[in-house]
C-alpha positions as YAML, in Angstrom:
chain: A
units: angstrom
residues:
- id: 1
  name: UNK
  ca: [-69.12, -9.05, 68.83]
- id: 2
  name: UNK
  ca: [-68.54, -5.92, 70.86]
- id: 3
  name: UNK
  ca: [-70.03, -5.92, 74.36]
- id: 4
  name: UNK
  ca: [-71.91, -2.65, 73.82]
- id: 5
  name: UNK
  ca: [-73.45, -3.99, 70.60]
- id: 6
  name: UNK
  ca: [-74.58, -7.16, 72.37]
- id: 7
  name: UNK
  ca: [-76.11, -5.14, 75.21]
- id: 8
  name: UNK
  ca: [-77.84, -2.89, 72.67]
- id: 9
  name: UNK
  ca: [-79.33, -5.89, 70.86]
- id: 10
  name: UNK
  ca: [-80.48, -7.42, 74.15]
- id: 11
  name: UNK
  ca: [-82.10, -4.20, 75.38]
- id: 12
  name: UNK
  ca: [-83.72, -3.47, 72.02]
- id: 13
  name: UNK
  ca: [-85.19, -6.96, 71.72]
- id: 14
  name: UNK
  ca: [-86.58, -6.75, 75.25]
- id: 15
  name: UNK
  ca: [-88.17, -3.35, 74.65]
- id: 16
  name: UNK
  ca: [-89.77, -4.57, 71.42]
- id: 17
  name: UNK
  ca: [-91.14, -7.70, 73.11]
- id: 18
  name: UNK
  ca: [-92.57, -5.80, 76.08]
- id: 19
  name: UNK
  ca: [-94.07, -3.13, 73.83]
- id: 20
  name: UNK
  ca: [-95.68, -5.77, 71.62]
- id: 21
  name: UNK
  ca: [-97.25, -7.56, 74.58]
- id: 22
  name: UNK
  ca: [-98.58, -4.35, 76.13]
- id: 23
  name: UNK
  ca: [-100.01, -3.37, 72.75]
- id: 24
  name: UNK
  ca: [-101.81, -6.72, 72.42]
- id: 25
  name: UNK
  ca: [-102.95, -6.41, 76.05]
- id: 26
  name: UNK
  ca: [-105.07, -3.36, 75.26]
- id: 27
  name: UNK
  ca: [-107.65, -5.49, 73.43]
- id: 28
  name: UNK
  ca: [-107.08, -8.70, 75.37]
- id: 29
  name: UNK
  ca: [-110.01, -10.05, 77.43]
- id: 30
  name: UNK
  ca: [-109.81, -10.34, 81.18]
- id: 31
  name: UNK
  ca: [-108.16, -13.69, 81.87]
- id: 32
  name: UNK
  ca: [-106.35, -13.82, 78.54]
- id: 33
  name: UNK
  ca: [-107.09, -15.37, 75.17]
- id: 34
  name: UNK
  ca: [-106.76, -18.95, 76.39]
- id: 35
  name: UNK
  ca: [-109.91, -20.51, 77.82]
- id: 36
  name: UNK
  ca: [-107.86, -23.19, 79.60]
- id: 37
  name: UNK
  ca: [-104.72, -21.55, 80.99]
- id: 38
  name: UNK
  ca: [-103.27, -24.81, 82.33]
- id: 39
  name: UNK
  ca: [-103.46, -26.47, 78.93]
- id: 40
  name: UNK
  ca: [-101.82, -23.44, 77.30]
- id: 41
  name: UNK
  ca: [-99.09, -23.47, 79.92]
- id: 42
  name: UNK
  ca: [-98.48, -27.15, 79.19]
- id: 43
  name: UNK
  ca: [-98.09, -26.47, 75.48]
- id: 44
  name: UNK
  ca: [-95.75, -23.59, 76.23]
- id: 45
  name: UNK
  ca: [-93.73, -25.87, 78.49]
- id: 46
  name: UNK
  ca: [-93.25, -28.34, 75.64]
- id: 47
  name: UNK
  ca: [-92.13, -25.54, 73.31]
- id: 48
  name: UNK
  ca: [-89.77, -24.04, 75.89]
- id: 49
  name: UNK
  ca: [-88.29, -27.43, 76.81]
- id: 50
  name: UNK
  ca: [-87.62, -28.35, 73.19]
- id: 51
  name: UNK
  ca: [-86.02, -24.98, 72.55]
- id: 52
  name: UNK
  ca: [-83.90, -25.26, 75.71]
- id: 53
  name: UNK
  ca: [-82.65, -28.73, 74.78]
- id: 54
  name: UNK
  ca: [-81.73, -27.54, 71.29]
- id: 55
  name: UNK
  ca: [-79.96, -24.48, 72.71]
- id: 56
  name: UNK
  ca: [-78.06, -26.58, 75.22]
- id: 57
  name: UNK
  ca: [-76.82, -28.96, 72.54]
- id: 58
  name: UNK
  ca: [-75.72, -26.12, 70.26]
- id: 59
  name: UNK
  ca: [-74.00, -24.22, 73.08]
- id: 60
  name: UNK
  ca: [-72.05, -27.37, 73.98]
- id: 61
  name: UNK
  ca: [-71.08, -27.93, 70.34]
- id: 62
  name: UNK
  ca: [-70.05, -24.29, 69.84]
- id: 63
  name: UNK
  ca: [-68.07, -24.15, 73.08]
- id: 64
  name: UNK
  ca: [-66.22, -27.35, 72.18]
- id: 65
  name: UNK
  ca: [-65.16, -25.77, 68.87]
- id: 66
  name: UNK
  ca: [-64.24, -22.52, 70.64]
- id: 67
  name: UNK
  ca: [-62.13, -24.35, 73.20]
- id: 68
  name: UNK
  ca: [-60.47, -26.42, 70.47]
- id: 69
  name: UNK
  ca: [-59.40, -23.25, 68.65]
- id: 70
  name: UNK
  ca: [-58.12, -21.67, 71.87]
- id: 71
  name: UNK
  ca: [-56.23, -24.81, 72.89]
- id: 72
  name: UNK
  ca: [-54.78, -25.21, 69.40]
- id: 73
  name: UNK
  ca: [-53.41, -21.66, 69.45]
- id: 74
  name: UNK
  ca: [-51.73, -22.25, 72.81]
- id: 75
  name: UNK
  ca: [-50.23, -25.61, 71.82]
- id: 76
  name: UNK
  ca: [-49.00, -24.19, 68.52]
- id: 77
  name: UNK
  ca: [-47.23, -21.32, 70.29]
- id: 78
  name: UNK
  ca: [-45.66, -23.68, 72.83]
- id: 79
  name: UNK
  ca: [-44.49, -26.03, 70.07]
- id: 80
  name: UNK
  ca: [-42.82, -23.16, 68.19]
- id: 81
  name: UNK
  ca: [-40.91, -22.34, 71.36]
- id: 82
  name: UNK
  ca: [-39.90, -25.97, 71.83]
- id: 83
  name: UNK
  ca: [-38.78, -26.26, 68.22]
- id: 84
  name: UNK
  ca: [-36.60, -23.19, 68.65]
- id: 85
  name: UNK
  ca: [-34.87, -24.93, 71.54]
- id: 86
  name: UNK
  ca: [-34.53, -28.14, 69.53]
- id: 87
  name: UNK
  ca: [-32.99, -26.22, 66.63]
- id: 88
  name: UNK
  ca: [-30.05, -25.24, 68.84]
- id: 89
  name: UNK
  ca: [-28.94, -28.90, 68.91]
- id: 90
  name: UNK
  ca: [-29.06, -29.40, 65.16]
- id: 91
  name: UNK
  ca: [-26.01, -28.93, 62.89]
- id: 92
  name: UNK
  ca: [-24.53, -25.43, 63.09]
- id: 93
  name: UNK
  ca: [-25.19, -24.67, 59.42]
- id: 94
  name: UNK
  ca: [-28.97, -25.20, 59.88]
- id: 95
  name: UNK
  ca: [-29.55, -23.72, 63.34]
- id: 96
  name: UNK
  ca: [-29.53, -20.00, 62.32]
- id: 97
  name: UNK
  ca: [-31.96, -20.52, 59.43]
- id: 98
  name: UNK
  ca: [-34.37, -22.68, 61.40]
- id: 99
  name: UNK
  ca: [-34.33, -20.27, 64.34]
- id: 100
  name: UNK
  ca: [-35.05, -17.29, 62.11]
- id: 101
  name: UNK
  ca: [-37.79, -19.09, 60.19]
- id: 102
  name: UNK
  ca: [-39.55, -20.09, 63.39]
- id: 103
  name: UNK
  ca: [-39.71, -16.44, 64.45]
- id: 104
  name: UNK
  ca: [-41.06, -15.54, 61.02]
- id: 105
  name: UNK
  ca: [-43.62, -18.32, 61.38]
- id: 106
  name: UNK
  ca: [-44.87, -16.80, 64.62]
- id: 107
  name: UNK
  ca: [-44.98, -13.30, 63.15]
- id: 108
  name: UNK
  ca: [-46.99, -14.54, 60.19]
- id: 109
  name: UNK
  ca: [-49.51, -16.19, 62.52]
- id: 110
  name: UNK
  ca: [-49.99, -13.01, 64.55]
- id: 111
  name: UNK
  ca: [-50.03, -10.40, 61.80]
- id: 112
  name: UNK
  ca: [-51.32, -12.26, 58.73]
- id: 113
  name: UNK
  ca: [-53.27, -15.37, 59.67]
- id: 114
  name: UNK
  ca: [-55.16, -13.88, 62.61]
- id: 115
  name: UNK
  ca: [-56.74, -11.01, 60.61]
- id: 116
  name: UNK
  ca: [-57.71, -13.52, 57.91]
- id: 117
  name: UNK
  ca: [-59.37, -15.74, 60.51]
- id: 118
  name: UNK
  ca: [-61.32, -12.76, 61.86]
- id: 119
  name: UNK
  ca: [-62.66, -11.99, 58.40]
- id: 120
  name: UNK
  ca: [-63.22, -15.67, 57.56]
- id: 121
  name: UNK
  ca: [-60.89, -15.49, 54.56]
- id: 122
  name: UNK
  ca: [-58.13, -17.86, 55.69]
- id: 123
  name: UNK
  ca: [-59.67, -20.87, 53.91]
- id: 124
  name: UNK
  ca: [-56.91, -23.38, 53.02]
- id: 125
  name: UNK
  ca: [-54.04, -20.91, 52.92]
- id: 126
  name: UNK
  ca: [-50.78, -22.24, 54.33]
- id: 127
  name: UNK
  ca: [-48.19, -20.53, 56.44]
- id: 128
  name: UNK
  ca: [-45.27, -20.08, 53.99]
- id: 129
  name: UNK
  ca: [-42.76, -20.45, 56.80]
- id: 130
  name: UNK
  ca: [-43.94, -23.97, 57.49]
- id: 131
  name: UNK
  ca: [-42.82, -24.84, 53.97]
- id: 132
  name: UNK
  ca: [-39.54, -22.95, 54.46]
- id: 133
  name: UNK
  ca: [-38.83, -24.90, 57.65]
- id: 134
  name: UNK
  ca: [-39.37, -28.18, 55.81]
- id: 135
  name: UNK
  ca: [-37.07, -27.15, 52.96]
- id: 136
  name: UNK
  ca: [-34.32, -26.06, 55.35]
- id: 137
  name: UNK
  ca: [-34.50, -29.29, 57.32]
- id: 138
  name: UNK
  ca: [-34.42, -31.42, 54.17]
- id: 139
  name: UNK
  ca: [-30.76, -30.45, 53.71]
- id: 140
  name: UNK
  ca: [-29.76, -31.35, 57.27]
- id: 141
  name: UNK
  ca: [-27.51, -34.38, 57.77]
- id: 142
  name: UNK
  ca: [-27.17, -35.12, 61.51]
- id: 143
  name: UNK
  ca: [-23.85, -36.64, 62.56]
- id: 144
  name: UNK
  ca: [-23.53, -36.80, 66.33]
- id: 145
  name: UNK
  ca: [-25.94, -38.62, 68.62]
- id: 146
  name: UNK
  ca: [-27.21, -35.28, 69.97]
- id: 147
  name: UNK
  ca: [-27.92, -34.02, 66.47]
- id: 148
  name: UNK
  ca: [-29.69, -37.24, 65.52]
- id: 149
  name: UNK
  ca: [-31.85, -37.06, 68.66]
- id: 150
  name: UNK
  ca: [-32.74, -33.41, 67.95]
- id: 151
  name: UNK
  ca: [-33.47, -34.31, 64.32]
- id: 152
  name: UNK
  ca: [-35.95, -37.02, 65.37]
- id: 153
  name: UNK
  ca: [-37.50, -34.75, 67.99]
- id: 154
  name: UNK
  ca: [-37.98, -31.99, 65.44]
- id: 155
  name: UNK
  ca: [-40.23, -34.15, 63.26]
- id: 156
  name: UNK
  ca: [-42.42, -35.05, 66.21]
- id: 157
  name: UNK
  ca: [-42.73, -31.39, 67.17]
- id: 158
  name: UNK
  ca: [-43.54, -30.45, 63.59]
- id: 159
  name: UNK
  ca: [-46.46, -32.89, 63.61]
- id: 160
  name: UNK
  ca: [-47.66, -31.42, 66.91]
- id: 161
  name: UNK
  ca: [-47.41, -27.88, 65.53]
- id: 162
  name: UNK
  ca: [-49.32, -28.73, 62.36]
- id: 163
  name: UNK
  ca: [-52.05, -30.52, 64.31]
- id: 164
  name: UNK
  ca: [-52.34, -27.57, 66.70]
- id: 165
  name: UNK
  ca: [-52.63, -25.18, 63.75]
- id: 166
  name: UNK
  ca: [-55.46, -27.28, 62.34]
- id: 167
  name: UNK
  ca: [-57.24, -27.05, 65.69]
- id: 168
  name: UNK
  ca: [-56.71, -23.28, 65.74]
- id: 169
  name: UNK
  ca: [-58.17, -22.62, 62.28]
- id: 170
  name: UNK
  ca: [-60.96, -25.16, 62.80]
- id: 171
  name: UNK
  ca: [-63.38, -22.61, 64.23]
- id: 172
  name: UNK
  ca: [-62.47, -19.72, 61.91]
- id: 173
  name: UNK
  ca: [-65.42, -20.29, 59.58]
- id: 174
  name: UNK
  ca: [-67.90, -21.39, 62.25]
- id: 175
  name: UNK
  ca: [-69.41, -24.84, 62.69]
- id: 176
  name: UNK
  ca: [-73.12, -24.03, 62.96]
- id: 177
  name: UNK
  ca: [-74.80, -24.36, 59.53]
- id: 178
  name: UNK
  ca: [-77.35, -21.87, 58.21]
- id: 179
  name: UNK
  ca: [-80.13, -24.46, 58.48]
- id: 180
  name: UNK
  ca: [-79.57, -24.73, 62.22]
- id: 181
  name: UNK
  ca: [-79.63, -20.95, 62.62]
- id: 182
  name: UNK
  ca: [-82.97, -20.91, 60.76]
- id: 183
  name: UNK
  ca: [-84.40, -23.50, 63.16]
- id: 184
  name: UNK
  ca: [-83.17, -21.50, 66.16]
- id: 185
  name: UNK
  ca: [-84.71, -18.22, 65.04]
- id: 186
  name: UNK
  ca: [-87.92, -19.93, 63.90]
- id: 187
  name: UNK
  ca: [-88.28, -21.61, 67.30]
- id: 188
  name: UNK
  ca: [-87.63, -18.31, 69.08]
- id: 189
  name: UNK
  ca: [-90.25, -16.59, 66.92]
- id: 190
  name: UNK
  ca: [-92.85, -19.29, 67.69]
- id: 191
  name: UNK
  ca: [-92.25, -18.92, 71.43]
- id: 192
  name: UNK
  ca: [-92.46, -15.14, 71.15]
- id: 193
  name: UNK
  ca: [-95.81, -15.25, 69.29]
- id: 194
  name: UNK
  ca: [-97.14, -17.82, 71.77]
- id: 195
  name: UNK
  ca: [-96.20, -15.51, 74.64]
- id: 196
  name: UNK
  ca: [-98.25, -12.70, 73.09]
- id: 197
  name: UNK
  ca: [-101.41, -14.77, 73.53]
- id: 198
  name: UNK
  ca: [-100.82, -14.73, 77.28]
- id: 199
  name: UNK
  ca: [-101.75, -11.03, 77.22]
- id: 200
  name: UNK
  ca: [-104.32, -10.40, 79.96]
- id: 201
  name: UNK
  ca: [-106.01, -7.08, 80.52]
- id: 202
  name: UNK
  ca: [-106.84, -8.13, 84.06]
- id: 203
  name: UNK
  ca: [-103.16, -8.58, 84.93]
- id: 204
  name: UNK
  ca: [-100.98, -5.65, 85.94]
- id: 205
  name: UNK
  ca: [-98.81, -4.31, 83.09]
- id: 206
  name: UNK
  ca: [-95.57, -4.70, 85.06]
- id: 207
  name: UNK
  ca: [-96.28, -8.40, 85.62]
- id: 208
  name: UNK
  ca: [-97.01, -8.93, 81.95]
- id: 209
  name: UNK
  ca: [-93.84, -7.05, 80.99]
- id: 210
  name: UNK
  ca: [-91.80, -9.16, 83.41]
- id: 211
  name: UNK
  ca: [-93.13, -12.38, 81.90]
- id: 212
  name: UNK
  ca: [-92.26, -11.71, 78.29]
- id: 213
  name: UNK
  ca: [-89.18, -9.62, 79.13]
- id: 214
  name: UNK
  ca: [-87.51, -12.40, 81.11]
- id: 215
  name: UNK
  ca: [-88.18, -14.96, 78.38]
- id: 216
  name: UNK
  ca: [-86.86, -12.61, 75.70]
- id: 217
  name: UNK
  ca: [-83.69, -11.80, 77.66]
- id: 218
  name: UNK
  ca: [-82.85, -15.49, 78.14]
- id: 219
  name: UNK
  ca: [-83.47, -16.40, 74.49]
- id: 220
  name: UNK
  ca: [-81.61, -13.44, 72.98]
- id: 221
  name: UNK
  ca: [-78.69, -13.71, 75.41]
- id: 222
  name: UNK
  ca: [-78.26, -17.40, 74.58]
- id: 223
  name: UNK
  ca: [-78.38, -16.71, 70.84]
- id: 224
  name: UNK
  ca: [-75.75, -13.99, 71.25]
- id: 225
  name: UNK
  ca: [-73.59, -16.41, 73.24]
- id: 226
  name: UNK
  ca: [-73.85, -19.02, 70.47]
- id: 227
  name: UNK
  ca: [-72.84, -16.41, 67.90]
- id: 228
  name: UNK
  ca: [-69.76, -15.47, 69.94]
- id: 229
  name: UNK
  ca: [-68.70, -19.09, 70.42]
- id: 230
  name: UNK
  ca: [-69.36, -19.91, 66.76]
- id: 231
  name: UNK
  ca: [-67.09, -17.05, 65.61]
- id: 232
  name: UNK
  ca: [-64.22, -17.10, 68.13]
- id: 233
  name: UNK
  ca: [-61.88, -14.85, 66.13]
- id: 234
  name: UNK
  ca: [-63.18, -11.33, 66.55]
- id: 235
  name: UNK
  ca: [-62.03, -8.15, 68.25]
- id: 236
  name: UNK
  ca: [-64.99, -7.87, 70.60]
- id: 237
  name: UNK
  ca: [-65.65, -9.35, 74.02]
- id: 238
  name: UNK
  ca: [-64.86, -13.06, 74.19]
- id: 239
  name: UNK
  ca: [-62.85, -13.07, 70.97]
- id: 240
  name: UNK
  ca: [-59.64, -15.07, 70.76]
- id: 241
  name: UNK
  ca: [-56.42, -13.10, 70.36]
- id: 242
  name: UNK
  ca: [-52.88, -14.33, 69.53]
- id: 243
  name: UNK
  ca: [-51.66, -13.78, 73.09]
- id: 244
  name: UNK
  ca: [-49.86, -17.14, 73.30]
- id: 245
  name: UNK
  ca: [-47.92, -16.64, 70.06]
- id: 246
  name: UNK
  ca: [-47.08, -13.04, 70.98]
- id: 247
  name: UNK
  ca: [-45.69, -14.29, 74.28]
- id: 248
  name: UNK
  ca: [-43.62, -16.89, 72.44]
- id: 249
  name: UNK
  ca: [-42.25, -14.25, 70.06]
- id: 250
  name: UNK
  ca: [-41.26, -12.05, 73.00]
- id: 251
  name: UNK
  ca: [-39.32, -14.96, 74.47]
- id: 252
  name: UNK
  ca: [-37.67, -15.93, 71.18]
- id: 253
  name: UNK
  ca: [-36.68, -12.39, 70.29]
- id: 254
  name: UNK
  ca: [-35.56, -11.63, 73.83]
- id: 255
  name: UNK
  ca: [-34.26, -14.29, 76.18]
- id: 256
  name: UNK
  ca: [-33.53, -17.11, 73.72]
- id: 257
  name: UNK
  ca: [-31.86, -14.72, 71.30]
- id: 258
  name: UNK
  ca: [-28.90, -14.84, 73.69]
- id: 259
  name: UNK
  ca: [-28.03, -18.38, 72.63]
- id: 260
  name: UNK
  ca: [-26.41, -16.96, 69.49]
- id: 261
  name: UNK
  ca: [-26.17, -18.51, 66.05]
- id: 262
  name: UNK
  ca: [-29.33, -16.79, 64.91]
- id: 263
  name: UNK
  ca: [-29.11, -15.60, 61.35]
- id: 264
  name: UNK
  ca: [-30.71, -12.45, 59.96]
- id: 265
  name: UNK
  ca: [-34.48, -12.68, 59.82]
- id: 266
  name: UNK
  ca: [-35.74, -13.32, 56.29]
- id: 267
  name: UNK
  ca: [-39.04, -11.59, 57.01]
- id: 268
  name: UNK
  ca: [-40.54, -8.24, 57.93]
- id: 269
  name: UNK
  ca: [-42.08, -7.39, 61.30]
- id: 270
  name: UNK
  ca: [-45.37, -8.77, 60.02]
- id: 271
  name: UNK
  ca: [-43.90, -12.06, 58.85]
- id: 272
  name: UNK
  ca: [-43.91, -11.33, 55.14]
- id: 273
  name: UNK
  ca: [-40.96, -12.85, 53.24]
- id: 274
  name: UNK
  ca: [-38.32, -10.35, 52.24]
...
């Protein structure tokens, strides 16, 4: 979500809440609608506490998913870099192909998978270069001790890369179900309506506006935060970007390209197979 859009939603919701309370205040009796203000405040405290506990749990759950996706993207990029280094110790006939396919893998992540994650359309689609890497390695027959060690290391790194990719795509579709969103908005609506009954014609308008405005700002801001954490792949503020993989590609196509033995890339600049 873009920052300006979030600010617009926050300001609009606050204006609506304040306007509604001041409108109700016109016909409100002096002292408010509640005969026993302390009892009403106690009920409101129960509602606010329950809503706060629910929000806290959901924020923790959403942030854990957000952090898992961010960490997965970083580990995946690092593992691609490590596999490129490992490929240089494999048999000479496999090193160029594996090196090129790893670069294509990174390009596909940046230019194809990331837009699909933003739109929520990635689903169970695989990175075709992961399959190509497996097929290339299936023909490798290590001979020397160094090649055998690199061969064994490669399989461990492949498992790490695949696990990191799963962590990255985990949050692409969001983890908060619709039913939970309904409960959140229903709870917020109940608190908002309850606040309207605190309208008091004997109280100054600015004090009344401050009361409902502060509550509205906290609730709406927290809901916006949950939405951002629940959908980590977006172009707005707080969205995850493929910075780690782009950094890895810059290294692979720059510094590590000097090791030689890299064959022609079998993909376009966007990672599509040629």
